[in-house]
N, C-alpha and C positions, 0 to 999 in steps of 0.2 A: 215217441216223436223223433228220437235220434235216427231211427231207421229211415224215416221220411227224409230227413236232412241228408243222410248218406246217399239214398237213392237219387235225390235231386242233384246233388253235386257230382255223383258218378255219371249221370246222364249229361249234365252240363259239361263235364270234362270230355266226354266222348264228342259232343257237339263242337267243343273248342278245338280238339285235335283234328276233326274233319275240316273245320274252317281254316285252320292253319295250313293243312295240306292243300286246300283249295287256293289259298293265297300264294303259296309257293308255286303251284301249278299255273296260276294266273300270271305270276311274274315270268315264268318260262314262256308261256304262250304269247304274251304280248310282245315279247322280244323276238318272236319267230316271224314277224311280218316280212322282214327282208328275205329270209330263206324261203318262205312260202311263195314269195313273188319272183325273186331273182335267182333262186337256187343257192347252192353253197359257194358263195363268192366272198372273198376277203374285201373289205371296204377301204375307201379313201387312200390316205398316204401312209401315216405311221403304222397302221395295222399290217401293211405289206412288209415293212422292215421287221416287225415283230414275227410275222409268219416265216420270213426268210431265215431269221435267226433260229426259230424253232426247228425248221428243216435241217439247219446246220447242226444243231444240238442232237437231233434224233439220229443223224447220219454219222457224226464224228465223235459223239460222247463228250463228257464234261471236260476232260483234260484239254482236248483240242479247242473246245468251245471258248474256254477262258484264256486261251492263247491265240485267238483268231484275230489276225491282222488282215483286214479285208481290203485288197487292192482293186476290187471291182467298184468301190464307192470312193468318193472324194479323190478321184483321179487328178493328178498323179500321186498325191500325198498318201492316200489310203486312210483307213480308219481302224484303230485298235478296238474292235467291237467288244472283245472280251472284257475290257476294262472301262468301257463307256456305256454299258447297257445295264438296265435293271432286269435281271433274268428270271424273276419269280414266276411270271406268267408262262414263259417258255418252259421252265422246269415242270410246272404243274401240268401243262398241256402234254408234254412228253410222257410224264408219269401216267396220266389218264389214258393216253394212246397205247402205252405199253400194257397197262392193266386190262384194257379192252381186248387185247390180243388173246388173253387167257379165257375169254368168254366164248364158248363154242357157238357157232352160227345156229340159231334156233328160230323157228317160225311156229307160233302157236295160234291156232284157230279158236277164237272164243266161241263157245257153244251158243247156238241161236236161242236156246231156252233161257240162258243167262241174259243175253242181250234184250230179249223181249220183256224182261222184268224191269229194265232200266228206263227212266224217262228219256224222251227223245233228245232233250237238250244236253243230257250227259254224254251222248254219243259224240258230240262235237269236241269234247275235252279228252276223249280217249285217243291213243295213237292210231293213226290210219282210220280214224272215225269208227273204231271198234271192230273193223273187219278182221284184223289179226294183230298179234304182237310179235315183233321181230327183235331179236337180240343177236349181238355178234360184234366182231371187230369193225372199226371204222378207219377210213383214211385219215392221215394227219390233217389234211385240209379241212375235212368235215369236223374233226374234233375241235380245231381252232375256231371254226365258224360257230360252233355250239358252246364253246367255253363261256362267252359273255352271258348266254342264256342260263347256263347252269349256275354260274356265280351270281347272276341276278336273283335266282331263286334262293341261293345260299345267303345272300345279303338280306333278303326278306326274313329268313329264319333267324339270323343273328339280331336283326332289329327287333324281332319279337322277344328274344331273350333279353336284350338290353332294356327295352321299354318295360318289360315285366319286372326286371330287377330294380330299376329306378323308381317305378311307380308303385311297386308291391301289388300289382294288379295284372293278372294274366289277360283280363278283358282289355285293359289298356294296351297290352302287348299285341293282342289280335287286331285291334283297331290300327295300331302303328304298322303292323305287317301288311294289312290290307292297303294302306296308303303307299307304303314303300314298294309294294309289288308293281304299282303302275305309275308312280310319280315320274314325270318326264325328266326331272333333274338327274335321276339315276339312269333312266333309259338312254339318255343322250350319249352315255359312254358304255352302254352294255347291250346294244342291239345285236342280233345274230349276224355274224360276219364282221362286226366292229371289234376286231381283235385288239382292243386298247388296254393299256396297263391299268387304267382306273377300274375296269370291270372286275379285276381280281383284287386290286388294292382296297376298294371300298368294302368288300366283304371282310378282308383282314382288319380294316379299321374298326368295323363294328364288333368283330371278335375281340380285338384288343380292349375296347372300352367295356364290353360286357365282362370279360375276365378280370379287368382291373377293378371294377366296382364290386364284383363278387369277392375279390381278395381283401377289400377293406370293409366288407359287410359286418364281420364279427371278429373278435380276438383270435378265433381259431382258423380263420379263413386265409391267413397270410400266405400259406404255401401256393395258393392259386396264382400268386405273383409270378411264379416260374412260368406257368402256362401263358400268362399275359405277356411276359418277355419273349417267349417263343413266337407268339402271334405277332408281336411287334417286329421281330426279325423277319418274319414272312412278309409283313407289310413293307418293310424297308427294301426287301429284295424285289418287290413288285412295282414300286413307283417312287419317284423323287419326292412326292408329297408326304412321305413318311415323317418328314420333319414336323408337319402340322400335328400329327397324332401324338408324337413323342412329347412335343412341347405342351400339348393340351393335357396329357397325363401329368406332366411336371407342374403345370399351372394348378391343376386340381390338388396335387399333393401339397403345394405351397399354400393353397387356400385353406386346406385342412389345418395347417399350423396357425394361420391367421384367425381362424374361427375357433381355436382352442380344442380341436378334435384330435390333435396329434397324440399318438401313444406308441408303445413298442411294437404292437402288431402292425400298425400302418408303416412304421419304419421298416420292418422286415419285408412287408409286401412291396414297398417302393424300391428298396435296395435290391431285392431279388429281381424285380421287373427290370430295373435299369441295368444291372450287371448282365443278366441273361440276354436281354434285348440288345444292348449295345455290343456285347461280344459277338452275338449272332449277326448283327447288322454290319459289323466291321469285316466279316468274312466275305461280304459282297464286294468284289474288286472296285466297282465304281464308287463305293462309299469309303472303304479303307479307314483312314484315321480321321475322317471328317467329323464324327461325333465328338472328338476331343480337340479339333482344330477349327472347325467352322463356327463363325460368329453366330449364325442363326441357330446353332444347336447348343450354344452356351447356357440358355435358361434351364434346360433339363439337367445339364451337368452341375450347375450351381445349386439347384434344388437337391441333387444327390449329395453334394458335398455338405450342404447345410444340414441335411438329415443326419449325416455322420457326426457332425459337431453336436447337434442336439442330443443324439444318443450317448455320445461320450460324456456330455455334461450330466445326463441322467445317471450314467454308470458311476461317475465320480461322486455324485450326491448320494447314491445308494450305498457306497462303500465307506462313507464317512461315519465315524463312531458317534459323533454328535450330530443329530438331525439338523439340517440346514433349513431355516425358515423360508417361506415363499418369497418374501421381499428380498432376502439376501441371495437366494438362488436366482431370482430375476436379474439382480445387479451383476451377479457372477456371469450369467449367460451373455448379458449385454457387453461386459468387459471382454469375454472370450471372443465373441463375434466381431467386436470392434478391432481387437488386436489381429485376429486371423484375417479379417477383411482387408485391413491395411496392408498386411504382409502379402496377401493374395493379389491385391491390386498392383503392388510393386512388381511382383513376379510376372503378372500378366502384362504389364507395361514393357518389361524387358523382353518377354517372349514375342510381343507384338512388334517391337523394333527389330527383332531377329527374323521376322517373317514367319513365325510358327503358325500364327492364326490366319485362317483363310478369310478374305473379306466377303461381304455380302454380294451375291450374284445379281445380275441386272433384273431378273424376274422377282427375286425376293425383295430387292431394294424398291421395286415398283409397288410392292404391297404396302409400303409405308410412306409413299410420296403423296402429297396433295395434288400434284399435277397429273395430267393424264399420261404424259410422255415420260419415258425412262431415260432418254438421252441416247439410247441405242436404236438406230433406225431399223435394224433387223427385227428386234423385239417389238418395236412400235408398229411395224407393218402387219403383224399377225392380229387378225380380228378378235380372236378369243382372248387376247391379252388386254383388250380394252375394258374399261369399267362397265359393270352391270348397271342397268337402269330398271325403272319400274315395270316396263314392258317385259323385260327378260324374266323378272321374278314372277310375273303373272303367267308367262308362258311355261316356265319350267317348274314352278311350285304350286300354281293354281290356288284354289280355295283353301286348302289345308294351311296355307301360310297364316291366314287370319286365326284359325283355330289354334295354331302353334303359339301365337301370342297369348291367347287365353291359357294355354298349357303351362306357360311360365308361372302362373299363379298357383299351379298344383305341384310345384317342385319342392315345397318346403315342409310338409307335414310328415314325410316318411322318416323312418328311423335310421335308414342306411346313410352313412357319410357320403355315399356316391351320388346322392341326389343333386348336389351342387354342380356336378359336371355337366348336366343338361343345360343349365344357364350359361356356364362358361363356353361350352361348345357352340351354343347359339350365337353368343356375342362375337366370338372369334371368327366363326364361319361367315357371319353377316359382314364383318369388317373386310375379310379377305375377298369375298365375292363382290363387294362394292368396288374393289380395286381391279379385279380381274374376272371377267364374266365366265371364263372357263371354270372357275372355282365354285360356281353355283352347284357343281356336282357334289361338293362336300356338304351342301345344305340339305340335300335330299334325305339322308338318314335322320338328322336332328329335327327337321320339320315333321317327318313322319312320327318320330318318338313323341315330340311335344304335342302334336295334334291328337295323338292317341290318349294322352293323359286325361283330359276332361271327359272324353267319351267313356273310357273304361272306368275311371274312378266314380263318376256319377252313376253309370250303369250298375256298378257293383253295389253302391249304396241303395239304389232303388230296388234291386233284386233282394237285398238283405231285408229291406223293410217289408216287402211282400211276403217273403219267406217267414218273417217273424210272426205272421198271423197264425201260423200253424205249428211253429216250433221255436224253441229258445236257441239263441246263439250261444255256443259254449264259451265260457269265460277264457280269455287269452291268458296264457301262463306268463306271469310277470317276471321279467328278467331282472336279476339283481344288478343294480347299477355299479359300474366300476368305480373304485375309489377316485375321488376328484384329485387331479394333479394340481399342484400349486407352483407358483413362480413362473407361469407362462401366460399365454393369451387367454386360456380358460379362466385363470384367476382374474384377469383384467375384465373379461366379459361378465363374470359373475358379480364382481364388484360394481361394475357399471349397471347391471340389471338390478342390483340391490337398491341403488339410489334412484335410478330412472325408470325401472320397470313399472312402478305404480302409475307413472305418467303415461306410459305406453298402453298398459292394460290396467285400467282403474279397478278398484275393489268392487265397484258396482257390476262390472262385467263378470268378475269371478263369482259374485253372489248370484247373478242371473244364471250362470252356467250350473251352479250347484242346485238352484231352484229347478232348472230344467231336468237335471239328472234325478232329483228327488221325485218330481212329477212322473217321470218315466218308470220309476220303481214302484211307487205307491199306487198310481192309477194307470197301470200298464194296459188295462182293458180299454182305456180311452186313448192312451198315447199311441198304441200300435195301429189301430185303425186310421188315426189321423196321419201318421207317417206313411202308411200304405196308400192312402188316398193321394197324398202329395207325390209319392213315388210314381203312382200310376199316371197322375197328371203330367209329371215331368216326362215320362217315357212316351206318352201319347203325343204331347206337344213336340218333343224332339223328333219323333218319327214323322209327324206330319210336316214339320218345318224343314227337315233335312232332306227329304226325298228329292226335291228339285236340285239342291246343291250337289247331292251325291251323283245324280244322273248327269248333271252338267260336267262334274269333274271326271267321271268315268268316260264320257263321250270325248272330253278334251284330251284325256290321256291316250285314248285309242287313236284319235286324230293326230296327235303329236307323234305317237309311236310310228304311224305310217309315214309321216313326213320325214322323220329321222332315220327311216329305214332305207333310203336311197343310198346305194353303195358309192355314188359319185362316178365310179367307173362306168355305170349305166344308170339310167333313170327312166321313169315313166313320164310320158307326155301325151298330149292329144294333137293330132294333125288337124288341119283346117276342115277336113271332112268330118271331124268328130271321132275318128277312130283312135283308140288308145294304143300306143305302141311303146316298146321298150327301146330306147336309144342306147346302143352299146358301143358307140364310136371309140371311146377311150380304151376299153379293154381290147377291142379288135385292132386298134392301132398299135398297141404294145405287142399283141400277138403277131402282127405283121412284121414288126421289127425282129421279134424272136425267130420267125420262120424264114426271113428273107435277107438277113444280114449275117456277115461272118461272126463266129463266136467271140472273136477278140475285138469286135466293133465297139467303139466308144461313142456314146451319145450325149451331146450337150443339150441341156434344157435348163430351165430355171430350177432353183433349189427345191421347190415344192415337189417336183415330179421324180426326184432321184430314187426314192424308195420303190416307186412303181417301175422305173426303168430296170432296176436290178431284180425286183421281185417278180414282175410279170414278164417283161421282155428278156430277162436273163442277160442283160448287157451291162457294160461298165458305164457308170454315171459320173459326172463331174462333181456333184454335191447332192446331198439329200436333206431331209428335214431336221437333222440335228444342227445345233448352233455352236458346236465346239470350236470352230475355226472361222471367226468373223472375216479375217483378211481374205481367205479363200473364197468365201461366198461373195464378198465385195468384188473380187477379181472376176468372178463369173458375171455378176451384175454389170460391171463395166464393159465386158466383152459384148454381151448381148445388146446393150443400149448404145454401143458405139456405131459410127457410120459403117456401112456395109463393108467397104474395103478394109477399114481399120479393124473391124471385127474379124474378118477372114484372116488377116495377117496373124492374129493370135490364135484363132480357132483351129487353123490347120495343124497346129502343133499339139493340140489336145483332143481333137474329136474327128471322127469319121462321118458322123451324122449329126444333124441338129433337129430338134423337135420343138414345136410350138403348139399351144392350145389356141384355137381360133373359133370362129363362128359365133362369137358374142355370148356364149353360155359360160360366164366366168373365165373368159379367155385372158391371154397374156397382156392384152392392151390395158385392161382395167387395172392390173397390178404393176404395169411397167414403170410408172413414176417412182414406185418404191424401189425397183431395181436400180434405177439411176441414182436415187438418194443413197442407197446402201453402197453403191460403187463409189460415190463421191466422198463417203466417210473415210475411205482408205486411199482413194486417188483424188487428191484435191484439185487436180487439173481437169477432172471430168466435167463438172459443172462450175467449179471454182468455189473458193471459200466465201466469196461474196454472195453466193447463191446456195446456202446450205440445204434448202428444201428442194433444190433442183427444179425450180419452176421453168427453167429453160426446156426441160423435158416434160411436157404436159400437153393438155388439150386447151384450145381456146374455148370460149363460151359457146361458139357455134358448133363445137365438136371436131373442128379441124385440128390437126397436129401442129405443134410448134416446129420450126425448121430443124431443131436438133432431133426431135422425135421422128420427123418425116424421113430423115436421112438414115435412121438407125436400122440395123439388121432386123430387130424384133418387129418393128412396124412393117417393114417390107415383107418379112416372112409370113406374118399373119395375114396381110392383105395382098399377097402376091397374086396377080391376075384376077383379083376380086374387085378392087377399086381401080378406077380408071387411072392409067399412068403409073401404077405402083407395081413394080416388078423387081425381082432379084437378078443380078447379073448372071447370065448363063455360063460365064467364064469362072465364076466363083462357087456357085451353088446350083445343084440340080434337084428339082422336085421329083421325089421318087414315090411318094404315097400321100394321098389325102383321103380321109375316111368318108363313109357314106354321106353323113350330114355335114362334113367339112369342119368337125370340131377338133381334129388333130391333123397336123401337117408335118411331114417328115422330109428333110432335105439332105442330100448327100453333099459333103464338103469336098470340093474338087481340089486336086493337086495337094493332097495332105503331105506333111513332112514325114516321110518314112524314117528319116534319120532320127527325128525327135521321138517317134513312136518306139523305135528300137532302143534308143537310149534309155527311155523310161522303163521299158520292159526288162532291161538288163539288171539282174539282182545286184551287181557290183555298184550300181548307182543309187542304191538305197542305203540310208544311214541307220545302222542298227545301234541300239543302246549298249550292246556288248557283242563280242564275237560269237556267232552261232545262235544269237537270240532270235526269238520270234517277232520281237518288236522292232520292225525295220520301216522307217518312214521314207516314202518316196520323195523325189525332188522334181522341181520343174526343169524342163530341158534347157540347155544353155541358150538356145535361140530365144527363149522367153525372158531371159534375165534382164534385158533392157526394160521390159514392162514391169517385172517384179521389183526392180530397183526403184520404181516410182512410188511404190506403196509406202504409206505411212502407217505404222503399227497403230491399230485402233485401241485407245485406252479406255477400257471398261473394267469394272471391278470384278473380274473373273480370273480364276487361278490359272487358266491356260493361256492368257495373253501376256505379252511382254511387259516387263516393268518399265521399260523406257518408252512406252507408247505415249503419244501426245493426243490431246483431245481434238476430235474433229470439229469442223465448223457447226455441224448439226448438233453435237453434244453441247457445245458452248451456247448455241441459240436456245436449246431447251433449258439449260441451267439459268440462262438470263431470264427467260420467261417465268421460270419457277421462282426466281428471286424478285419478281415484280418488275422486271425490265431493267434491273441494275446489275451490270456485270462487273466483276473485279478487274483490276488493271491487267492481271495476268491472263485474263480470258478475252481480251479484245481481239476481234477478228483481224 
């Protein structure tokens, strides 16, 4: 009978491997919608910055990349890209690109005899529909477009490993992989061409969690903590969300102590993970000393320090000649932790007063506020920073979110200490995504994992019952339990269970379990058919009931994948005639700028478009999608929303051209109130402190603009010669290009100040942090100093803002709303 069991599981293993390969292929293919429709085009805004940085890394190498001060962005200040970027994705892409250069160009024709033996539906999954296979080098652009697809498949594989490890069921791992391969929560940041940091980071996150739970699986597995630390360093290099995964591992390590699972093996695993991972993360310039200084990273550091104290206490106890009782050891540890905690708190207070610790950032702070707004009008203006709602969860997580709730019930019977992390991950991810809809992306892996638990665990049980009809299951080798540790949470839990366990699990339940086991042994010829019949019924019912849900989820994922595949630079739409066309106004507009303006041309546009101006148009932008300098963005917002003449007075010193999005398809008018509000947060004379929401710059209920908006450059530029009576002065601006469908308009700024342009371009007018340094900050030209002098430093809890900043009227308003309408005396407007 053993040979039957071996043959069955060998065949089952082959089926599982094939299905896993299919899941990874499915993950790749569903993310290819954009490339198949629009070609190899980088998407949206941030991906263009990522691609431009990748180009720079590929061309100039590591040394120059990390010393890259970009004077083509954030003009005239510039941006130190090398110290403000998470370079993991760029490094990975360049490595892949360089590796592919080593592959000789090869084209292989698949024999027709082989193709004729394959089912027709298989042909659709083969490259080039099975006509031929092609291998060879790729352009850097194509590699960057495909990186999200490749890493989407990799994330699917790591979710399989993670789910299999946590559930102790490869069937559950396959179910999780199948869900992860197509779940929209992950596709939203990993479509082909969507060169987003999260595409790589989520793969690293899954790898970190898998390696971590492997490292605590058994007393001998602790060296895997080194690999977990290396994976964490990669995650930290890829995305600022690395803080989430680090604190999650720290929370799990702390929970193991609270549940009495702590031992020297877990101590070694976490110590190695933290040391290797933190040292690796600190090599990333944008992170630096943040793991030891940033408040949001203190939890994992405190867990690390706590583990060292626990182990030192254990070492002290082990070296005592007279054994220390559990009660005495518990009191000893309490005393040690109290003394060290008090001393540590005193030291931390002193260090905080000295400014050693970095305060919470606006985005991080927003994750813990009950209110919707953070007090930063720039952060609050970004749609993806708004809280998630039920519709968002339905859209991005679909039906598996209900199955994931059931999966929480299957997290507790496994032997591995890692099982608790699934519950912790789900709780933390749900909380964060409730606060910021963008973070639904981190829910994708855990929903997939938990949804796979009930499917795989129940399926394994059913298969085992059916197999038991023809063969016996070999007895599991019982592991010798480790000696019970005394004087810790384990002792407390055991004592609690001794007194209260019979109330939780009465003796009658235990007797019933013994009776069941006895029945299975004595009357196995009755027990096995009954179990097999129940298993068959479960499988049949599950198959019949789940078909419609599976079909709906797959159709929903395919539909969402297509919707999320629009590069935004171009999109599909239908004309009134019903003809489907691709509107590529935006990319053609940027290409026009690239081909028809001087190379040193400066283009002013709202903050959103800066990455595309430098990436596609190859021209200098005033600001881009980074939020590292609020005052500069506010200056840009004020200029664009000022009256036409007032705008020109400032613009002529900074820009040669101005660009606006028009035509009603997400154009600048819809977001213009945010521009004015952001400008007012630094320039209180713009709308005034009495109008923190800048309602003076808005639309009336009938859609007509307020007087302030109607006079603004932005309104006139968007509606120039489109709305009756709305024009820009031909003495100040000249319309030089409007795209085919009118979605982008470009204006030349007349009578620019060449003196200011030359002054900014002169390296002597840049402020370097040291003679001969690469870190040289540009300055505003003298002609703009009267405007700059009006700025009020925006006080937000970010390390790059001035300590003497004062709260804006908007910030005070939000704080007042958050406190229930009651403002402090110091916050009166």
